C-alpha positions, 0 to 999 in steps of 0.5 A: 830192425824189421827182423827184430820186429817180426821176431817180437811179433811171433814171440808175443803171440807165443807168450800170449798163448802160454799165458792163456794156457796157464790161466785156463789151467788155473781156472780148471784147477779151481773148478776141480777144487770147487767140484770136489768140495761140492761133492763132499757137501753133497755126500754129507747132505745125502747122509743127513737126508738118509738119517732123516728118512730113517728117523721119519720111518721110525716115527711113523712106526711109533705112531702106528704102534701107538694107534694100535695101542689106542685101538686096543684100549678103545676096544677094551673100553668098549668091552668094559662098557658093554660089561658094565651095561650088562652088569647094570642090567643084571643088578637091576634085575637082582634088585627087583628080585631081591626086593621081592624075596626080602619083602615077601617074608617081611610082609607076612611078619608085619601083617601077622605080628600086627594081628597078634598085637591087636589081640582081638580074641583076648587070649594073649597076656600083656607081655605076649602083646608087647612081644608082638608089638616088638616084632612089628616094630623091628619089622618096620625098622628092617623095612626102612633098612631094606628101603635104604639099601635098595635106594642106594643100590638103584642110584649106583646101578643107574636105574634112578632117573632125574625128574627136573621141575621148577622148585620155589625156594619158599616152598622148600622152606615151608616143607622143611619147617613142617617136617622138622619144627616139631623135632626141634621143639621136642629136643628143645633145640633152636631151629632156623631156616634162612633164605638169602634175599638175593636168591632167585624165585625158583630153581630147576632140579629134582624136587623129591631128591633135593628134599631127600638130601636135605632131610637126611642132612637135617636128620643127622644134625638133630640126631647129634645136637643136644644143645644149641641150634640147627639151621638151614640156609639157602644162598647163591654161591660162587665158590666152595666146591671142588675144582674137579666138579665140572657140572658146577664149574660149567653152571652159570649160577650155583646155589648152596644149601648149608646145614649147620649144627652145634653138635658133637662134630667130626674129627678130620680123619673120619670126615671121609668115611662117613660118606661111605655106606654103613659107616659112622664116625666110630662104632660107639656112635652107631650104638649110642645114636643108632642108624645104619650109616646109609643116609650120607652115602645116599645123599652123596650119590644123589648130589652127584646125580643132580650135578652137585656135591656135598662139602663138610667142615667140622671139628670135634665139639665144634659142630658141623657144617654140611654144604650141598652145592647144586646148579641153579638149572639142572643139566643132564650129565653128558658122557665123555668124548671118545678118545681121538685116534692119531693117523700117521702122515706119509710125508711128515712125522706129524699126528693128525687127530680125527674129529669124533662127535660126542656121544650123549647117553640118555638116562633110562626113564621108567614107564610113566602114564602117557602125556598124550594131551601135553598137560601140565604134570611136569610143571606143577609146583607145591601150592598150585591148584590142579584139575584132574581131567579124566576124559577118553576123548583127547580132543575134548580133554584139550578143550577142558585143559584150556578152560582150566588154564584160563582160570589159573589152574594146572591140568593133568589128563588121564584117559583111563580110570585106573590111571586116574585113581593113581594120579588122584593120589599123586597130584591131590587135585583141587577139582576133577572132571570125569568122563563116564565112558572110559576104556578100562572101566565105567566112570561110575566106578571111579566116582564111587571109589573117590567118594567112598574114601574119606581122604578124597571124597571132598574133591568136587567132581564135574561128570561129563556124560549124556544127559540121562546120567545127570541125576545119577551123577548128582546122587553119587556126589558130583557137584556139576554136570556137562552133557554130551554132545556139547552144543556150545563151549559156553557150557564148559566155561560155565561148569568151570566157573561153577567149580572155581567159585565153589572152591573159592568160597571160604564157607559152605552154607547149609539151610536147616528146616528144623523145629526149635528143640534139642535136635536142632541145637545139637546139629547147630552145635556140632556143625559150628565149624568156621567153614560151615554157615547155617541158616534156619528156615521157619516156614516154606516161604522163608525157605524159598526166599533164602534159596532164591537170594542166597547160595545154599550148598545143602538143604536139611529137612526134619521129619517134623516139618511136614506142616510147614510145607517142605514138599512144596519147597521141593516141588518148586525146586524140582521145577527149576533145573538149576535148583535140582542140583541142590542136595537134600538130606531128610532127617528122621526115621520115616523118610521112605515116602520122601525118597520114593516121591523125589527119587531121581529129582535130587541128590537125596539121602535119609539120615536117622542119626545125628552122626549120619546127618553130619556125615551126609552134610560133610559129603554134600558140602565137600568138607575135607577131613583135613579141616575137621577136628580130631573128634570129628575125624574119629567119628567119621572113621568110626562110622565108615570103618565098620566091618559091614562094608566087607562082610560076606564079600568074596575075595580071590587071593592069587599068590604062589607063596602060601605064607602070603595067602595065609597072612592076607586071609587072616586079615580078611577073615577077621573082617568077615570076608569069604576068601578063596585062593589060587596058587598060580595064574591059570588056576585063578582064571579058572576060578573067575570063570566058574565062580560068579560070586568073586567080588574082588581079586588080590593078584601077586605079580611075580609068579611062576608059569604065568605071572600076574601081569599076564593073568590080569590081561587074560581075566580081562578078556573074560565076560566076568572079568571086564568089571571085576576089581583087580588089585595088583600086589607086588614086592617089586620096588622098581620105577614103573611097576605101578604103571605096568600093572595098571596098563595090564588092567589092574584097577589099583596097586599095593606094594609089599609089605602090605599095610593092614589099614591101607589094604582095608581102606582100598578094599572098602573103597572098591567094595563100597556100594 
């Protein structure tokens, strides 16, 4: 029915609307529920984010607090470092001053007790002489103790500089053998030195300090070993040292120096304290065996200084083994890196370190003679042949240095005379070149000083000067001469070849023009040494033949040979420049005419006694006292040790301590010297200005008002002071003192306490004419 149909259509539409409405409401309810759920989750998330933000803020505050603490700690460390640096400076100054204060009275004690013990006036009985010897011996023991204390203190204060150089292990082995073989023989203890076959040839370290450590360890081993053996072994090592020793851990190769003995041994509880200063295993040990207990403390500190350590294995009654571990190649110890500072990140609670460069602290080096020519002083090893080049012209010094190196020598260069004399003692050269015109003194003074000392007069010297100085140089004992200005490098090469050949020859040849008889027999008998060959000429023609065909180092002419024509021989020699370098000794009582006739043509000497003849022969053939017998040395020392060298010489003693003046004046008075004194530098300057008879000055360095260094400089400005020998005398024992004195103008240096024999040797050397 249409009506029903229309009704159904309307009803269907209404029902659809209702259904749509219901569905929409349902969707709305679902969306509302989802929205409410998301709101809850969002609230939870917000709460979590707020909590994280609070945590981040707290972490940033904590980082800032830690950074403040780090900054405070860094500032405290910097303050501590500054305090330590200041303390080290004060300690160094204290050591220098304390050294002076201790050595000054000790100097007087040793000098005066030595004077008393010799009893020159014979007014002391044997018991009193023994008392004086005991005082002198005790003073020397006190001096050794002071030296050990100062050595340890200097190491701890950082004033000891490491001077690394190449050390050959076989040289170290020979040094140990020379030093301790006689000790082992005296104690009847077996002594062995062993070198591992896998050892390299050399190592880089401070040779002097290594020798000091090994000497201390071996001295202790022999002291506490009565039967059995003492041994030193050297071998590569891969372990054995402490894990915390960074320098050994970082080293590519490590060397172990092991000192073993079969002595009394050390209990485990005592093995640590023996490395402390003034400590031994127990009190009874010190009383029974002696010693101060400083040797191992010094050795331990020195081993650290060289980048190594000492380890000990021992047991009572089972002996001891001390092992020194050192890196094969010494490397300076660097200071630790500064602490990194943390920076807070504003977005993330992370700590970002700031990179800071490491700081290297260089060791303070003492004053050294300037190495302006870049010579070989830092690479010289025991056994090397050294040439000392004393030359004011650095350019020419480098030419001489190159010539020395080309012939297998090591060369050291000095531009001043005073430095040359100091280097002479230090390097003990095989030969020497000497410029005459030096800034601080004439080279003649250096040559006279060298040839006046029995310990150095054998060193061959080639003088470098203008041609008119040739005869004077040869007469003073020079073996060669290089004339300036040079026309060719060949002259330098020829001079060095002459020196090299002279050193290489095992024997020196002496030509004797002497008649047969007792005098000649005595000379031949007393010259019969392995290093001197003798040729006898019976006539003028024979002498000339020998001189033309053989190498002769010295010609001796006896006064009775006039009929054989020695004058003709000398005339012929004088015509040839090469032959004019041959030294001649006239043996007899009437050589004045000879000396007058050929003066300036040869190096001439007149000998009236056999002792003086032998002395001149030894002088001209450059024979070392080391190659002489004990009797020969004693005869030479008696000949040169006479008081006549110092008699009537005038010495100025400058010291603010009257005790020092009294002690030194006592020694000099006994030698026949005239002594004047000054209590301060200003007074000394006035004395030098007004007293033209002053022959030498002994200058104390540490004085009030004007110190010795300043006084020396002021004296050198005076016309009288330019050529006056000044000897610095100081009790300061710090590195560089010698160089400071010589730079100021001193010609030599004596360290307190002054040894009497050394003092007299230095004075004779400078006052010998």
